[in-house]
C-alpha positions in Angstrom: -1.4 -14.2 -55.5 -0.6 -14.3 -59.2 -0.8 -11.4 -61.3 -3.8 -12.0 -63.7 -2.5 -9.5 -66.1 0.9 -11.3 -66.6 0.2 -14.9 -65.5 -0.1 -17.6 -67.9 -3.7 -18.8 -67.9 -2.8 -22.2 -66.6 -1.4 -20.4 -63.5 -4.7 -18.6 -62.9 -6.6 -21.7 -63.1 -4.1 -23.8 -60.9 -4.2 -21.0 -58.3 -7.9 -21.4 -57.9 -8.6 -25.4 -58.0 -6.9 -27.7 -55.5 -6.0 -31.2 -54.8 -6.2 -34.0 -57.2 -8.2 -31.4 -59.7 -5.1 -29.3 -59.6 -2.7 -32.3 -60.4 -5.0 -33.4 -63.3 -5.1 -29.8 -64.6 -1.4 -29.5 -64.4 -1.1 -32.7 -66.6 -3.1 -31.4 -69.4 -0.9 -30.8 -72.3 -1.4 -27.3 -74.2 -3.7 -26.1 -71.3 -3.0 -22.5 -72.0 -3.8 -22.8 -75.6 -6.9 -24.6 -74.6 -8.2 -21.9 -72.1 -7.4 -19.3 -74.9 -9.3 -21.1 -77.6 -12.3 -21.5 -75.2 -12.3 -17.9 -74.5 -12.0 -16.8 -78.3 -14.8 -19.3 -79.1 -17.0 -17.7 -76.5 -16.3 -14.2 -77.8 -17.2 -15.4 -81.3 -20.4 -17.1 -80.2 -21.6 -13.8 -78.5 -20.1 -11.5 -81.1 -18.6 -9.5 -78.2 -16.4 -10.0 -75.4 -18.4 -7.6 -73.2 -15.3 -6.0 -71.9 -14.1 -9.2 -70.2 -10.5 -10.1 -70.8 -9.3 -13.6 -71.1 -7.6 -13.9 -67.6 -10.9 -12.7 -65.9 -12.9 -15.2 -67.8 -10.5 -18.0 -67.0 -10.6 -16.9 -63.1 -14.5 -16.9 -63.3 -14.3 -20.4 -64.9 -12.0 -21.8 -62.5 -14.1 -20.9 -59.5 -17.1 -22.7 -60.9 -15.3 -26.0 -62.2 -16.9 -29.0 -60.3 -14.9 -31.0 -57.6 -16.4 -34.2 -58.6 -15.6 -34.3 -62.5 -12.0 -34.8 -63.8 -10.7 -31.5 -64.8 -10.1 -32.3 -68.4 -13.6 -33.6 -68.6 -15.1 -30.6 -66.8 -13.3 -28.3 -69.4 -14.4 -30.1 -72.3 -18.0 -29.8 -71.1 -17.8 -26.0 -70.5 -20.4 -24.0 -72.6 -17.9 -21.1 -73.1 -20.2 -18.9 -74.9 -23.0 -19.2 -72.3 -20.6 -18.9 -69.4 -19.3 -15.5 -70.8 -22.7 -14.3 -71.4 -23.8 -15.2 -67.8 -20.7 -13.5 -66.4 -21.2 -10.3 -68.2 -24.8 -10.4 -67.1 -23.8 -10.7 -63.5 -21.4 -7.8 -64.0 -24.5 -5.7 -65.1 -23.2 -5.3 -68.6 -26.2 -3.8 -70.6 -25.7 -5.4 -73.9 -25.2 -8.9 -72.5 -28.4 -8.4 -70.4 -30.2 -7.3 -73.7 -28.6 -10.4 -75.6 -29.6 -12.9 -72.9 -33.2 -11.4 -72.8 -33.5 -11.9 -76.6 -32.1 -15.3 -76.7 -33.6 -16.8 -73.5 -36.4 -14.4 -72.2 -39.3 -16.1 -74.3 -38.4 -19.5 -73.0 -38.2 -18.2 -69.4 -41.7 -16.6 -69.8 -43.0 -19.9 -71.1 -41.7 -21.7 -68.2 -43.6 -19.4 -65.9 -46.9 -19.8 -67.8 -49.6 -21.3 -65.6 -47.9 -20.3 -62.4 -50.5 -17.7 -61.5 -52.1 -16.6 -58.3 -54.9 -14.2 -57.6 -52.4 -11.7 -56.4 -49.3 -12.1 -58.8 -49.7 -11.6 -62.3 -47.6 -13.5 -64.9 -45.7 -10.2 -65.6 -45.1 -9.3 -62.0 -43.9 -13.1 -61.6 -41.5 -12.7 -64.6 -40.2 -9.4 -63.0 -39.6 -11.1 -59.7 -37.6 -13.9 -61.4 -35.6 -11.4 -63.3 -34.7 -9.3 -60.2 -33.5 -12.5 -58.3 -31.4 -13.5 -61.3 -29.5 -10.5 -62.0 -29.9 -8.2 -59.1 -29.0 -8.6 -55.6 -28.7 -6.3 -52.8 -26.9 -8.8 -50.5 -24.3 -10.7 -52.4 -23.9 -11.9 -56.0 -26.9 -12.3 -58.2 -28.1 -15.9 -58.8 -26.8 -16.0 -62.4 -23.4 -16.3 -60.9 -24.4 -19.9 -59.8 -24.4 -20.8 -63.4 -21.1 -23.1 -63.9 -21.3 -23.6 -67.7 -21.3 -27.2 -67.5 -24.7 -27.5 -69.3 -26.7 -25.2 -71.6 -27.6 -21.8 -70.2 -31.1 -22.2 -71.6 -31.7 -25.2 -69.6 -30.1 -23.6 -66.4 -32.4 -20.6 -66.7 -35.6 -22.6 -67.2 -34.9 -24.8 -64.4 -33.8 -21.7 -62.1 -36.8 -19.7 -63.3 -39.2 -22.4 -62.4 -37.9 -22.8 -58.9 -37.9 -19.0 -58.4 -41.5 -18.9 -59.5 -42.6 -21.7 -57.5 -40.9 -20.1 -54.4 -42.6 -16.6 -55.1 -46.0 -18.5 -55.0 -45.2 -20.2 -51.9 -44.0 -17.0 -50.3 -47.2 -15.3 -51.3 -49.3 -18.3 -50.3 -50.7 -16.6 -47.2 -51.8 -13.7 -49.4 -53.6 -15.7 -52.0 -57.3 -15.0 -52.5 -58.8 -18.2 -51.7 -61.7 -19.4 -49.6 -61.4 -19.5 -45.9 -61.8 -23.4 -45.7 -59.1 -24.0 -48.4 -56.6 -26.4 -46.9 -52.9 -25.0 -47.0 -51.8 -28.6 -47.8 -53.9 -28.7 -51.0 -52.1 -25.5 -52.2 -48.7 -27.2 -51.4 -49.6 -30.2 -53.3 -50.9 -28.2 -56.4 -47.5 -26.4 -56.4 -45.7 -29.8 -56.1 -47.7 -31.1 -59.2 -46.9 -27.9 -61.1 -43.2 -28.7 -60.2 -43.4 -32.3 -61.5 -45.4 -31.2 -64.6 -42.7 -28.6 -65.5 -39.9 -31.1 -65.1 -41.8 -33.7 -67.1 -42.4 -31.1 -69.9 -39.0 -29.4 -70.0 -36.8 -32.6 -69.6 -39.1 -35.4 -71.0 -36.5 -36.4 -73.6 -33.6 -36.2 -71.3 -35.4 -38.4 -68.8 -36.0 -41.0 -71.1 -32.3 -41.0 -72.3 -31.1 -40.9 -68.8 -33.2 -43.7 -67.7 -32.2 -45.8 -70.8 -28.7 -45.3 -70.2 -29.0 -45.9 -66.5 -30.6 -49.1 -67.1 -28.0 -50.1 -69.3 -25.4 -49.7 -66.6 -27.4 -51.7 -64.1 -25.9 -55.1 -63.3 -27.6 -57.9 -65.2 -29.2 -59.4 -62.0 -30.6 -56.0 -61.1 -32.2 -55.6 -64.5 -33.6 -59.2 -64.4 -35.2 -58.7 -61.1 -36.7 -55.7 -62.0 -38.1 -57.1 -65.3 -39.5 -60.1 -63.4 -41.0 -58.1 -60.7 -42.4 -55.1 -62.6 -43.2 -56.6 -66.0 -43.9 -60.1 -65.3 -45.5 -59.7 -61.8 -43.3 -62.4 -60.2 -43.7 -62.2 -56.3 -40.8 -61.5 -54.0 -41.2 -65.2 -52.7 -41.2 -66.6 -56.2 -37.9 -64.5 -56.9 -36.5 -66.2 -54.0 -37.2 -69.7 -55.3 -35.9 -68.7 -58.7 -32.7 -67.4 -57.2 -32.3 -70.2 -54.5 -32.4 -67.7 -51.6 -34.8 -66.5 -48.9 -37.5 -64.2 -49.9 -36.2 -61.4 -47.8 -32.9 -61.6 -49.5 -34.6 -61.3 -52.9 -36.6 -58.5 -51.5 -33.3 -56.7 -50.5 -31.8 -57.3 -53.8 -35.0 -55.8 -55.5 -35.1 -52.8 -53.3 -31.3 -52.1 -54.1 -31.9 -52.6 -57.7 -34.6 -49.9 -57.7 -32.6 -47.5 -55.5 -29.5 -48.0 -57.9 -31.6 -47.4 -61.0 -32.9 -44.0 -59.4 -29.4 -43.0 -58.5 -28.0 -43.8 -62.0 -30.7 -41.9 -63.6 -30.1 -38.9 -61.5 -26.4 -39.1 -62.6 -27.2 -39.6 -66.2 -29.7 -36.7 -66.2 -26.8 -34.5 -64.7 -24.8 -35.5 -67.8 -27.5 -34.0 -70.1 -29.0 -31.1 -68.3 -27.7 -28.8 -65.5 -30.1 -29.4 -62.6 -29.9 -27.4 -59.6 -29.4 -29.0 -56.2 -32.9 -27.6 -55.2 -34.6 -29.5 -58.2 -33.1 -33.0 -57.2 -35.8 -33.5 -54.6 -38.4 -33.0 -57.4 -36.4 -35.0 -59.9 -36.2 -37.9 -57.7 -39.9 -37.6 -56.8 -40.8 -37.7 -60.6 -38.4 -40.6 -61.3 -39.9 -42.7 -58.4 -43.3 -41.9 -59.8 -42.6 -43.1 -63.2 -40.2 -45.8 -62.4 -42.4 -48.8 -63.0 -44.1 -47.4 -66.1 -40.5 -46.8 -67.4 -39.2 -50.1 -66.6 -42.3 -51.7 -68.3 -41.7 -49.7 -71.5 -38.0 -50.6 -71.6 -37.7 -54.0 -70.4 -40.9 -55.5 -71.7 
């Protein structure tokens, strides 16, 4: 084990990451100075180091670097100030907690607006979310899951929304509803809230992600989608136009739709830090808007 107090910063990083990521990191010129500069900028951004030294910060960062993104690219994406603030909050630093509340508390509260039951008040729901984010009796608090690869503000809104919906689901049996209320209707209502929050919070990012994904789609896929969705060409007619059987044209069209959804999710991930729990909701939202988005973009 490397002694954090004495080791170069690159050694701390390389001891945590492994495989191709470690090789890629080792090849980065001036890695030590880059990590030091990232920490220094994080301190300036917050106006405080919250008692965290650079070695501890690099270790915390290294433990959260994604495995599926080239190391140099992942480091360039790190929001150092946000990561330092989240780290200090996870440590229970009072000044950091106060600073996060001032910066992001109002946005988190707005995210929870409308998520009300007859037994959980908005204030109680906000308190539940705060407890789950920053306090844990059995393991690290949830804020430790923030990896710094997107803005903390976006991560907090997404996570707060998820925690709020979970709290309402957990309390569903205690909701003050009429006896003939159908539980599936309650679940559908919660799902609608989830989609509405995604659409409201990430409308611009969804549009940007969809446009970028469409541009990355192979030409045949874009043409098939335009002909099918915008111009209403039947699958049988697509087969005639491409000199193939209708079933082959249908497979091509389905593959184009699936690729567009996957590329949109990938592009969205580059713009906001979306939790794994929200992927299903994001995919459902994109599918629900797919034909409309294709029409707007390709007509």
